[in-house]
Structures are given as C-alpha cells and as structure tokens.
C-alpha positions in Angstrom: -3.9 6.2 -7.7 -5.8 5.5 -4.6 -4.6 7.9 -1.8 -4.6 5.1 0.7 -1.9 3.1 -1.2 1.4 4.6 -0.3 4.9 3.9 -1.8 6.6 1.1 0.1 10.0 1.1 -1.7 13.2 2.4 -0.3 12.3 3.0 3.4 14.3 2.3 6.4 13.3 -0.1 7.9 12.0 -1.9 4.8 8.2 -2.4 4.3 6.8 -5.3 6.2 4.7 -8.1 4.9 1.8 -6.5 6.8 2.2 -3.2 4.9 2.4 -5.1 1.6 -0.8 -6.9 2.5 -2.6 -3.7 3.5 -1.6 -2.1 0.1 -2.9 -5.3 -1.6 -6.2 -5.1 0.3 -6.7 -1.4 -0.7 -5.9 -2.3 -4.4 -8.3 -5.2 -4.5 -11.0 -3.2 -2.8 -10.5 -0.4 -5.4 -10.6 -2.6 -8.5 -13.4 -4.9 -7.2 -15.6 -2.1 -5.9 -16.1 -4.0 -2.7 -15.1 -2.7 0.7 -16.2 -6.0 2.2 -17.2 -8.7 -0.3 -20.3 -10.8 0.1 -19.9 -14.4 1.4 -20.2 -15.6 -2.2 -17.2 -13.5 -3.3 -15.2 -13.7 -0.1 -12.9 -16.6 -1.2 -12.1 -15.0 -4.5 -11.5 -11.7 -2.8 -9.1 -13.2 -0.3 -7.2 -15.2 -3.0 -6.8 -11.9 -5.0 -5.5 -10.1 -1.9 -3.0 -13.0 -1.2 -1.8 -13.0 -4.8 -1.4 -9.2 -5.0 0.4 -9.2 -1.6 2.8 -11.9 -2.8 3.5 -10.1 -6.0 4.0 -6.8 -4.1 6.5 -8.4 -1.7 8.4 -10.0 -4.5 8.6 -6.7 -6.3 9.8 -4.9 -3.2 12.4 -7.6 -2.6 13.7 -7.3 -6.2 13.8 -3.5 -6.6 17.2 -1.9 -6.2 17.5 1.6 -4.7 20.3 3.9 -5.7 19.4 6.8 -3.4 19.4 6.9 0.4 16.5 5.2 2.2 13.6 7.5 3.1 12.6 8.1 6.7 9.1 7.1 7.6 8.4 9.9 10.0 9.6 12.6 7.5 7.4 11.1 4.8 4.4 10.9 7.1 4.9 14.6 8.0 5.0 15.5 4.3 1.7 13.6 3.8 0.2 15.4 6.8 1.3 18.8 5.4 -0.1 18.1 2.0 -3.4 17.0 3.6 -3.6 20.1 5.7 -3.0 22.3 2.7 -5.6 20.4 0.6 -8.3 20.6 3.2 -7.5 24.1 4.5 -9.4 25.8 1.7 
C-alpha cells in the first residue's frame, strides 16, 4: 500500500471529507502513474478522484467500530517513530 494513504476509520474526530479526498487523490495518482495529469487526461483524472472519494466516504460512514476510537496525535507519533527507526540506519 502507498505510504501516503493512511487508515481513516475509527478516529476521534471522524475523518473529514477533505481527508477522504486526499486519500482518493493519492490512490488515483498511484494507479494512474500521474502526479499531475496532462490537460487531455485532467477531466478523467478528476472524475476518478471524485468517484473514489465518494466511495471512500460512503465506506467510512457504513463501517462499524467495536473498539475505542484512536487518537490522531498518538497515531501520528507512532508513524513518526516508525519513520525515524526506518531512516536511522
């Protein structure tokens, strides 16, 4: 999985539409191979981002969590620690 796409489920506060769109953008960039599409492909690229963002938001709205919600700051610190360990070598 792309390192830039982070889990969005079961956080307090819940993931925003902007976070879902950012994840969708990263996903579409990854599968299309474009960081920024050409003008000829821009409309298709944006439609794909919109569709994936909508599906992502729908999924997040429908998922049920049984455990306690995760804290964003704690999870961010864990990511930073993993990154520091990965790049320390």
